[in-house]
C-alpha positions, -999 to +999 in steps of 0.1 A: +505-188-119+511-180-082+510-143-086+480-146-111+461-167-083+468-139-057+455-114-081+426-132-087+418-140-052+421-103-043+396-094-073+373-121-062+378-121-022+347-141-012+354-178-024+327-192+001+299-177-025+291-192-058+295-157-078+330-151-061+344-186-068+328-184-104+348-149-111+381-164-096+376-194-119+373-171-147+399-150-137+423-180-139+411-192-168+412-162-192+448-146-175+429-109-177+422-103-140+410-066-144+390-074-176+372-102-163+363-088-130+346-057-152+326-078-172+287-084-163+278-106-191+281-140-202+314-154-214+299-177-240+286-210-239+303-243-233+301-269-259+274-292-251+287-326-243+271-357-251+256-346-280+240-379-288+225-384-257+188-396-256+158-399-231+157-436-216+130-459-234+096-447-222+107-419-202+111-380-208+106-371-243+096-407-251+067-407-227+051-375-240+013-367-235+002-336-253-016-311-227-021-282-247-010-260-275-004-222-279+008-220-243+028-190-228+025-199-192+010-225-174+005-241-138-011-271-127-024-269-092-032-297-065-063-316-076-052-314-112-070-282-127-046-264-153-044-228-157-028-216-187-020-181-204-021-184-242-002-164-264-027-139-268-026-131-228-056-149-222-060-169-188-075-201-191-087-228-164-095-263-175-107-288-147-110-323-154-119-333-189-139-304-195-134-277-220-111-248-211-131-219-198-115-184-203-113-163-172-097-132-182-079-113-209-049-092-207-031-114-180+009-115-178+011-140-149-007-158-119-005-178-089-030-200-068-024-201-033-048-209-003-076-215-029-073-179-039-065-171-077-039-143-079-038-127-115-012-099-128-024-080-156-005-068-186-010-033-174+007-043-140-025-045-118-026-073-093-058-088-084-071-118-062-103-139-071-118-171-067-104-200-087-131-196-111-121-162-116-154-146-096-154-121-072-122-104-083-107-077-060-076-051-066-044-056-047-019-033-060-010-014-093+024-009-110+034-048-102+065-062-118+061-096-099+046-110-068+044-141-046+015-150-023+027-165+012-013-172+019-046-157+011-037-126+027-001-120+030+017-113-004+051-100-013+050-075-043+077-061-064+069-028-080+079-016-115+101+011-096+121-020-081+108-017-047+099-047-029+068-047-004+051-069+023+014-067+021-015-076+043-045-076+024-034-048-003-015-018-012-029+002+019-013-024+045+021-027+032+057-025+047+089-018+024+115-046+023+140-033+000+150-012-031+166-018-066+150-055-067+154-073-097+140-106-082+132-124-049+121-154-033+100-154+002+106-182+025+079-172+051+063-138+065+095-126+073+125-146+057+131-134+023+157-137-006+165-108-026+185-105-057+192-068-064+201-054-098+237-055-092+234-091-093+240-094-056+217-121-038+210-114-001+188-131+027+171-109+045+152-111+079+124-087+078+140-059+055+173-046+040+190-039+071+191-072+084+206-094+057+234-114+048+252-120+017+246-154-001+261-148-039+274-121-062+271-124-100+237-138-097+211-143-124+187-169-109+184-188-076+161-210-057+160-220-021+153-252-003+141-247+031+143-289+038+179-289+037+189-251+040+203-252+006+204-225-022+209-232-057+224-203-078+228-194-113+260-172-119+261-147-152+285-173-167+260-199-170+274-220-141+248-234-116+259-238-080+246-257-049+253-240-015+243-259+016+242-236+047+275-216+051+293-244+033+316-240+004+296-239-030+295-270-051+295-268-089+262-287-105+263-280-139+275-254-168+259-239-198+227-236-178+197-214-189+174-223-161+166-247-134+139-261-112+154-277-081+131-304-064+148-309-030+188-302-018+200-326-044+177-334-073+177-306-098+158-303-136+186-285-156+178-266-189+210-263-209+212-233-233+209-257-260+172-262-251+180-298-235+167-303-203+184-329-176+175-345-149+203-343-120+206-365-089+238-342-076+255-332-106+262-333-140+281-372-134+248-382-127+228-362-156+200-382-176+187-366-204+148-359-202+141-340-234+153-315-258+137-284-279+122-272-247+113-234-245+147-216-234+134-181-237+106-191-210+133-200-187+121-217-155+086-212-165+091-237-193+092-266-168+066-278-138+079-305-117+046-321-100+067-346-081+104-359-084+094-381-116+064-363-128+066-328-148+050-307-175+073-293-203+068-264-228+085-269-260+098-243-286+063-245-306+045-237-274+030-273-269+025-281-237+034-319-227+030-340-199+062-366-192+075-391-166+108-404-151+094-428-134+110-462-143+083-485-129+057-469-152+075-473-183+078-509-175+039-516-171 
């Protein structure tokens, strides 16, 4: 066993980051160090624990209120307006009790920042418009993903894997990195970048100034308040890494997650069950089941620590609460 540990440690040298620790533990479990280090795919789901778990009375799935049907993507913004992409790629806006208004056709994604609506078309074109969809102007083309910081500054990931920081539009841009799979901009300079090699980096301005956060990463979320990064590794394990401290295991068999703060996280299991976890699995409370796993974190929007919107496997959008005071009214 001691020789196995030494070999696994040599093949997974950085045990201070989630991917390295996950690889080390997997190596010990399988007793096949070389084979496991070469693996890039999941090792299989872990059997679900507490199969008879149910949401508390009046909470989670027991507090459901239907919001919309036929939904592919959604986002409720401050003030209560709801934007929805339906299964035919149409973008709708619903304000108050009014009937929804269709804004655009052929929409893949959208975001609302600083009173501006950013819309990514299914053809990869990125637009900026007013909240009602009027006065649309083109920002860029061949876009795979984007994140606006404010009305003018936006990070754009091209379909070629190149990440750009743009002021206004593509005519005023600076390259941040290449071979990028995903990213999360912290501000106008700091950005977390996930490479196609599953290496997660924190970069100050661009690739030359970067620090490794984790390896074998498939999803992540950074919480500035608390300097905490939640990392989902390729074996389905969710980790919490605070600053430069050793990573802490949060859960396993995870499909997606939404971190609320440095401790509270909503975890979607591969079996479609959604949990509210204040720290880790030992403090998990079931919220709902039959959540749309294929949408990943896009199936969940946390409005505040106790209120959320959930997209189920039938593409129905529900509003739910985990506030005990409301359940006892």
